[in-house]
VOVEX-129070 format. One record per residue (C-alpha): x, y, z; residue number from 0. Coordinates in pm, 1 decimal. Each point is the difference from the previous one (the first is absolute). Layout:
! VOVEX-129070
((X Y Z) NUM),
...
END
This chain:
! VOVEX-129070
((-2192.6 931.3 -779.5) 0),
((-122.7 245.9 -266.8) 1),
((8.7 -114.6 -359.9) 2),
((294.4 107.2 -210.9) 3),
((-111.6 267.2 -250.0) 4),
((260.2 -116.5 -253.1) 5),
((-145.0 -352.3 -32.3) 6),
((-167.6 -37.8 -343.0) 7),
((133.9 339.3 -109.7) 8),
((179.9 20.7 -334.6) 9),
((321.1 203.3 4.3) 10),
((157.2 44.7 -339.1) 11),
((8.2 -345.0 -155.2) 12),
((-45.3 -185.3 331.3) 13),
((-316.4 -111.5 178.0) 14),
((60.0 -57.9 370.1) 15),
((-130.5 -336.3 121.9) 16),
((108.0 -43.3 361.8) 17),
((245.9 123.1 261.3) 18),
((306.4 -216.8 57.5) 19),
((176.5 193.9 273.8) 20),
((46.1 336.7 159.7) 21),
((310.0 168.5 137.8) 22),
((88.8 333.8 148.1) 23),
((48.3 179.8 -332.5) 24),
((-185.1 -208.9 -258.8) 25),
((-274.6 -255.1 -58.1) 26),
((36.3 -292.0 -241.9) 27),
((-295.7 -123.7 -204.5) 28),
((-68.0 -279.3 -243.7) 29),
((-109.8 168.0 -322.2) 30),
((-98.2 -109.9 -348.7) 31),
((195.6 151.3 -287.9) 32),
((-280.1 38.5 -250.1) 33),
((190.7 8.7 -328.3) 34),
((227.9 -294.9 89.1) 35),
((-267.6 -196.9 188.5) 36),
((234.8 -85.2 283.5) 37),
((7.9 61.3 373.4) 38),
((268.2 228.5 139.9) 39),
((100.3 147.1 334.7) 40),
((-94.0 367.4 28.3) 41),
((179.7 195.2 274.6) 42),
((-185.7 320.8 87.4) 43),
((188.8 265.9 193.0) 44),
((-156.6 143.9 315.6) 45),
((-214.2 315.1 -6.7) 46),
((274.3 179.8 192.6) 47),
((242.9 -55.0 -287.5) 48),
((-257.1 62.8 -271.0) 49),
((-63.5 345.2 147.4) 50),
((369.7 91.0 5.5) 51),
((103.2 207.2 -306.2) 52),
((368.9 -80.0 50.1) 53),
((-68.4 -373.0 3.9) 54),
((-215.9 20.4 -311.4) 55),
((272.2 196.9 -179.6) 56),
((262.0 -266.9 68.2) 57),
((-227.8 -301.9 -38.6) 58),
((8.3 -33.1 -378.3) 59),
((377.6 43.1 -26.0) 60),
((75.1 -246.0 280.4) 61),
((-262.0 -249.6 -119.8) 62),
((154.3 -4.9 -347.2) 63),
((337.7 -78.0 153.1) 64),
((-143.3 -277.4 220.8) 65),
((-176.9 -151.6 -302.1) 66),
((335.3 -32.7 -178.6) 67),
((122.2 -254.3 256.4) 68),
((-22.8 -322.2 -198.5) 69),
((127.1 -307.9 181.5) 70),
((-144.9 -351.7 48.4) 71),
((-3.1 52.3 379.0) 72),
((-157.7 346.4 2.3) 73),
((-378.5 37.4 -22.4) 74),
((-55.6 194.4 -322.0) 75),
((-189.0 330.3 -7.7) 76),
((-226.3 -4.5 -307.6) 77),
((-154.0 345.0 20.7) 78),
((-65.9 301.8 220.3) 79),
((-237.2 291.6 -5.0) 80),
((-180.6 287.9 170.1) 81),
((-374.0 31.7 -47.3) 82),
((-207.4 245.2 204.0) 83),
((88.8 -71.4 363.7) 84),
((173.3 -333.9 -67.3) 85),
((373.1 -55.7 -54.7) 86),
((85.1 -359.4 -82.7) 87),
((260.8 -252.0 -111.3) 88),
((-90.1 -315.4 -194.7) 89),
((202.1 -313.5 67.9) 90),
((-3.4 -365.7 -89.6) 91),
((-236.4 -197.4 223.2) 92),
((175.5 -286.9 178.7) 93),
((-236.3 -279.6 101.6) 94),
((201.8 -116.2 296.8) 95),
((113.9 86.9 349.7) 96),
((245.3 252.5 132.4) 97),
((307.1 -102.3 195.5) 98),
((-175.2 156.3 298.5) 99),
((-284.6 -251.3 -35.4) 100),
((246.6 -285.5 -34.5) 101),
((188.7 101.8 315.5) 102),
((-319.9 -9.0 204.9) 103),
((34.4 -378.8 -27.1) 104),
((343.4 4.9 166.1) 105),
((369.4 3.0 -96.9) 106),
((111.0 -129.0 -339.7) 107),
((249.5 -270.6 -77.2) 108),
((355.1 116.2 -59.9) 109),
((-11.6 -102.4 -366.0) 110),
((-328.8 185.3 -61.4) 111),
((122.6 313.2 177.1) 112),
((318.5 -5.7 -205.6) 113),
((-197.9 -37.1 -325.4) 114),
((-224.9 294.5 86.4) 115),
((305.4 204.6 99.9) 116),
((166.1 -72.1 -334.6) 117),
((-305.7 117.6 -192.8) 118),
((-50.8 310.9 213.5) 119),
((369.4 84.7 -39.3) 120),
((-25.0 -28.6 -379.9) 121),
((-277.7 259.7 -2.7) 122),
((180.1 231.0 241.4) 123),
((329.1 -10.2 -190.9) 124),
((-181.2 82.4 -324.8) 125),
((-185.0 293.2 157.0) 126),
((311.3 128.7 175.1) 127),
((187.2 -6.7 -330.7) 128),
((-275.4 228.5 -134.3) 129),
((44.8 232.5 296.2) 130),
((-327.6 -101.7 168.7) 131),
((-10.6 -69.8 373.9) 132),
((-307.0 -180.8 130.3) 133),
((-2.1 168.8 345.2) 134),
((-284.5 -216.1 135.8) 135),
((99.6 -362.5 -58.9) 136),
((-208.7 -235.0 218.8) 137),
((-183.5 -334.6 -32.3) 138),
((-322.8 174.2 -105.3) 139),
((182.7 131.3 -308.0) 140),
((126.3 -346.0 -97.3) 141),
((-265.0 -186.8 -199.3) 142),
((7.3 -373.4 -77.8) 143),
((-173.2 -140.6 -308.5) 144),
((-149.6 -346.8 -52.3) 145),
((346.4 -137.2 -84.3) 146),
((146.3 145.5 321.2) 147),
((205.7 261.2 -182.0) 148),
((69.4 343.1 147.1) 149),
((-121.9 337.1 -128.9) 150),
((101.2 323.9 171.1) 151),
((-253.4 281.3 -7.7) 152),
((-16.1 370.6 86.3) 153),
((347.7 91.2 -123.8) 154),
((40.9 374.4 26.9) 155),
((-342.0 49.2 157.1) 156),
((141.7 110.0 335.7) 157),
((211.5 266.2 -175.9) 158),
((-301.9 114.0 -199.9) 159),
((-215.7 29.6 311.0) 160),
((283.9 180.0 177.3) 161),
((-37.0 281.8 -254.3) 162),
((-331.8 93.8 157.6) 163),
((1.6 358.9 125.2) 164),
((-155.0 -110.0 328.4) 165),
((273.7 -252.9 66.4) 166),
((294.6 214.2 -104.2) 167),
((-121.0 291.1 208.7) 168),
((-33.6 -214.7 312.1) 169),
((328.3 -184.3 -58.2) 170),
((-167.0 -341.9 -14.0) 171),
((197.2 -317.6 -54.3) 172),
((-174.6 -269.0 -200.2) 173),
((59.2 -364.5 69.6) 174),
((-114.8 -294.3 207.4) 175),
((156.5 11.9 347.7) 176),
((97.9 -367.4 27.6) 177),
((200.7 19.7 -324.1) 178),
((147.3 352.2 7.4) 179),
((377.8 39.6 -0.6) 180),
((167.4 227.6 257.8) 181),
((71.5 264.7 -263.4) 182),
((-371.5 19.1 -83.5) 183),
((-88.2 61.9 363.0) 184),
((258.2 278.8 8.8) 185),
((-144.2 162.9 -312.9) 186),
((324.8 -48.2 -192.8) 187),
((32.6 -60.6 -375.5) 188),
((-69.4 -358.9 -103.5) 189),
((180.5 -225.0 -247.4) 190),
((3.6 -365.1 -110.1) 191),
((129.0 -111.9 338.4) 192),
((-317.8 131.5 162.0) 193),
((-195.7 -260.7 -196.2) 194),
((261.3 -263.5 90.9) 195),
((-67.8 65.5 368.6) 196),
((-372.1 -57.7 -59.8) 197),
((81.4 -319.9 -190.4) 198),
((205.8 -111.3 299.6) 199),
((-301.9 55.4 225.5) 200),
((-218.9 -200.7 -237.3) 201),
((256.3 -283.0 -12.2) 202),
((15.8 -0.7 379.7) 203),
((-379.5 -19.2 14.2) 204),
((-19.9 -279.1 -259.3) 205),
((236.6 -220.1 202.1) 206),
((-81.9 97.6 359.6) 207),
((-372.7 70.2 -23.8) 208),
((16.2 358.2 126.1) 209),
((183.3 322.4 -74.0) 210),
((320.6 73.2 195.0) 211),
((-155.0 296.8 181.0) 212),
((-354.6 -3.5 129.8) 213),
((-199.9 243.6 209.7) 214),
((-352.1 132.3 38.5) 215),
((114.4 351.0 -91.3) 216),
((205.7 146.9 -284.1) 217),
((178.4 216.1 259.8) 218),
((173.9 -302.0 148.0) 219),
((63.5 -155.5 -340.4) 220),
((190.3 315.0 -94.6) 221),
((227.9 -34.5 305.1) 222),
((62.6 -367.7 -73.7) 223),
((81.5 43.0 -367.9) 224),
((242.9 281.3 77.0) 225),
((166.8 -133.9 314.9) 226),
((-69.0 -368.6 72.8) 227),
((181.1 -295.2 -151.9) 228),
((-250.6 -245.0 -151.0) 229),
((-36.9 -327.9 191.5) 230),
((212.2 -261.5 -182.5) 231),
((-236.5 -221.4 -202.6) 232),
((148.7 -315.2 156.3) 233),
((-122.5 113.0 342.1) 234),
((-354.9 -45.9 -128.1) 235),
((61.7 -278.3 -254.2) 236),
((294.4 -207.8 128.7) 237),
((-15.4 -225.7 -306.7) 238),
((112.6 281.1 -230.4) 239),
((363.3 -28.1 -111.4) 240),
((225.5 263.2 156.0) 241),
((109.5 107.7 -347.8) 242),
((-361.3 84.4 -91.0) 243),
((-31.3 208.4 315.7) 244),
((315.0 190.2 -96.0) 245),
((-141.9 83.0 -344.6) 246),
((-318.3 140.8 155.2) 247),
((183.3 206.6 260.0) 248),
((224.5 155.9 -262.4) 249),
((-307.1 113.4 -193.3) 250),
((-133.7 155.4 322.8) 251),
((311.8 200.8 81.5) 252),
((-78.9 342.5 146.3) 253),
((270.1 159.3 -215.8) 254),
((-103.8 -32.1 -362.9) 255),
((367.2 -23.8 -101.5) 256),
((22.1 -329.3 190.4) 257),
((-292.0 -156.9 -191.1) 258),
((15.0 -177.9 -333.0) 259),
((51.4 241.7 -287.4) 260),
((-265.7 -164.8 -218.5) 261),
((-303.6 -218.4 65.3) 262),
((145.2 -265.3 -229.1) 263),
((312.7 -12.2 214.9) 264),
((-217.5 -84.8 300.9) 265),
((-188.1 -264.2 -200.4) 266),
((319.5 -162.7 -128.7) 267),
((145.2 -11.6 351.3) 268),
((-318.7 -164.1 128.8) 269),
((-14.1 -251.3 -285.9) 270),
((364.2 -96.1 57.2) 271),
((-42.9 -72.3 371.4) 272),
((-332.2 -180.9 -50.6) 273),
((149.6 -228.3 -263.6) 274),
((308.4 -59.0 216.3) 275),
((-226.2 -107.2 286.1) 276),
((-146.9 -272.8 -223.3) 277),
((-355.6 124.0 52.4) 278),
((-274.9 -194.4 -176.5) 279),
((-110.1 181.9 -314.0) 280),
((310.4 221.4 -9.8) 281),
((141.0 -163.4 -315.0) 282),
((-253.3 177.5 -218.6) 283),
((73.9 348.1 132.4) 284),
((117.7 249.5 -260.4) 285),
((158.8 314.7 140.2) 286),
((-27.7 324.2 -198.5) 287),
((301.8 112.8 -200.3) 288),
((252.8 237.0 147.0) 289),
((-68.5 365.0 -74.6) 290),
((165.6 322.8 101.8) 291),
((-243.0 266.5 116.7) 292),
((120.3 340.4 -126.1) 293),
((157.2 205.3 276.8) 294),
((-221.8 298.3 -56.3) 295),
((-114.8 238.4 266.9) 296),
((-270.5 -140.0 227.4) 297),
((-354.7 74.9 -102.8) 298),
((-106.8 329.3 162.7) 299),
((-193.4 -41.2 320.6) 300),
((-332.7 144.1 -106.8) 301),
((-123.7 -86.6 345.1) 302),
((265.7 201.3 184.7) 303),
((-152.7 285.0 198.2) 304),
((-11.3 318.3 -211.9) 305),
((-29.1 228.7 178.9) 306),
((89.2 -186.7 319.4) 307),
((-303.7 -80.6 205.2) 308),
((-10.4 194.5 327.4) 309),
((85.9 -193.1 310.6) 310),
((-309.9 -128.7 176.3) 311),
((149.6 147.1 317.5) 312),
((-78.4 346.1 -143.5) 313),
((-371.7 -69.3 -5.5) 314),
((-245.7 -155.4 234.8) 315),
((128.2 -351.7 -52.9) 316),
((19.4 -233.1 297.9) 317),
((322.1 -177.7 86.7) 318),
((-21.2 -375.2 -54.7) 319),
((248.3 -244.5 144.6) 320),
((120.4 -304.2 -189.9) 321),
((-207.1 -219.7 230.6) 322),
((-307.9 203.4 -88.1) 323),
((88.5 -24.0 -367.4) 324),
((23.4 -379.5 36.0) 325),
((-345.8 -7.2 157.4) 326),
((-151.0 234.4 -257.7) 327),
((-143.6 345.4 48.0) 328),
((-351.9 9.7 147.6) 329),
((-78.4 276.7 -245.1) 330),
((48.3 -226.3 -302.1) 331),
((-294.5 32.1 -233.2) 332),
((-63.6 -295.7 -230.9) 333),
((-95.9 79.0 -355.1) 334),
((-185.5 -226.2 -241.9) 335),
((129.5 -356.3 -14.1) 336),
((215.0 -85.6 -301.6) 337),
((5.9 -327.1 -190.9) 338),
((358.4 64.4 -100.3) 339),
((286.2 146.8 197.9) 340),
((-1.3 380.0 -4.1) 341),
((313.8 199.4 -60.2) 342),
((129.8 167.1 311.6) 343),
((51.7 374.2 -10.7) 344),
((254.2 98.9 259.1) 345),
((145.1 338.7 82.5) 346),
((353.3 -30.9 124.9) 347),
((273.2 215.7 143.0) 348),
((357.4 -110.7 -77.4) 349),
((137.3 -246.3 252.5) 350),
((342.8 -153.0 48.5) 351),
((68.3 -346.1 -136.0) 352),
((155.7 -276.2 204.0) 353),
((364.1 -55.5 -106.7) 354),
((64.4 -318.9 -185.5) 355),
((292.5 -151.3 -177.9) 356),
((-122.2 -322.0 -153.0) 357),
((-244.6 -248.6 145.8) 358),
((-232.6 121.5 274.1) 359),
((157.0 -42.7 342.7) 360),
((-257.4 -123.3 247.9) 361),
((201.2 142.2 288.8) 362),
((73.7 333.0 -164.0) 363),
((-76.9 315.9 190.9) 364),
((-318.1 165.6 -122.7) 365),
((-8.6 359.4 -112.8) 366),
((-306.5 185.1 124.9) 367),
((-161.0 260.8 -227.9) 368),
((-43.5 356.9 127.2) 369),
((-315.6 98.4 188.0) 370),
((-202.4 168.0 -273.4) 371),
((-93.8 -296.7 -218.1) 372),
((-280.8 -104.7 -224.7) 373),
((-351.7 118.9 -37.2) 374),
((-190.4 -280.8 -170.5) 375),
((-293.7 105.1 -211.1) 376),
((-145.7 -319.5 -145.7) 377),
((215.9 -292.4 110.4) 378),
((-66.1 -364.0 -55.4) 379),
((-57.3 -262.1 264.3) 380),
((137.9 -353.0 -5.3) 381),
((-144.4 -280.7 -211.0) 382),
((-251.2 -154.7 -44.6) 383),
((-110.9 293.3 -215.2) 384),
((-109.5 258.6 256.6) 385),
((-215.4 308.4 -29.3) 386),
((184.0 319.2 -73.9) 387),
((66.8 208.6 309.4) 388),
((8.9 372.8 52.2) 389),
((220.0 103.3 289.1) 390),
((15.0 341.7 167.9) 391),
((336.8 177.6 -14.4) 392),
((180.7 -111.0 318.7) 393),
((366.3 54.4 75.1) 394),
((190.1 -313.3 92.1) 395),
((244.0 -27.9 285.3) 396),
((271.5 -237.5 -123.3) 397),
((64.9 -316.1 198.8) 398),
((273.8 -3.8 260.1) 399),
END
């Protein structure tokens, strides 16, 4: 692998020491802040973004807003800058694991999962009260320090990246397929309940050991998130209390109006049922306080197609059945391997949501989206952290 040209380079007040991880839109380095004599995490945006005038124009304004998020459970942004061909954010360096790393060892205990959920919910409620939606909540963005406390990172980064001219022109949707809410797949505006859906997926994964929907292709994940009821957690982990399963399934409701209205509401419901089940370690759980998220208009869907992307049926695209999508396209071209999960960029055409009035109904009739559905530009495969993939623009034939 060729050496990284940024290693040992000094950018502003920061000397880059080593690379910590690489994703689809940024690379994270360990750097030394010269004047403070401390190590920090330096996130460098990709060349594609650095060459985009529209992104550069919005970067400073959005970065200033992100840096104002001050909460014990949110990784602080110390600085940001643009020097020559490098756009970067400077964050506190956490000498610990991510929740992703922890989950590689298997499911967590109910008490530990509830404690992490409480801390994540505190951060989400605070950000939502400031009008900030995460948009890409996943275990890789949940850091754990030496004392096993949670820090959420990359708040607002997905929205910032979505301002890229390249992405807005192609109608790309940013997110990680396993954790994306139905409204994200449909390119609709997002709000706090979009993050609550992702938190529900993470909670499911912490207790069951896998995400509710899994597939080798983002195509199939899209169908499942929009149409399929998630497998009840007790089907995989029979020892889980039924009340815990009900909390998770409410967070995963297809209709955002049927989910919890605030992350703290989910956390309090989980804490209550865990303590009622007399779970070891539950006595020390502290649920976040009740908050009311302002009923403002949903955050605009920067990723919604504008102008609408042409149907792949109008070009030379090849029809792909759902079975072929499951198996993966033979024309998939693997890009450079990433140490951290890349962000998926997905072009979508509006599709119809499955009707729902409360908890997911396993036996409910599925609603099939119309024929001309997504063209995926740079989707993400399933963990462990895969290489980014570049798919040609096929048209999908919806399942029967």
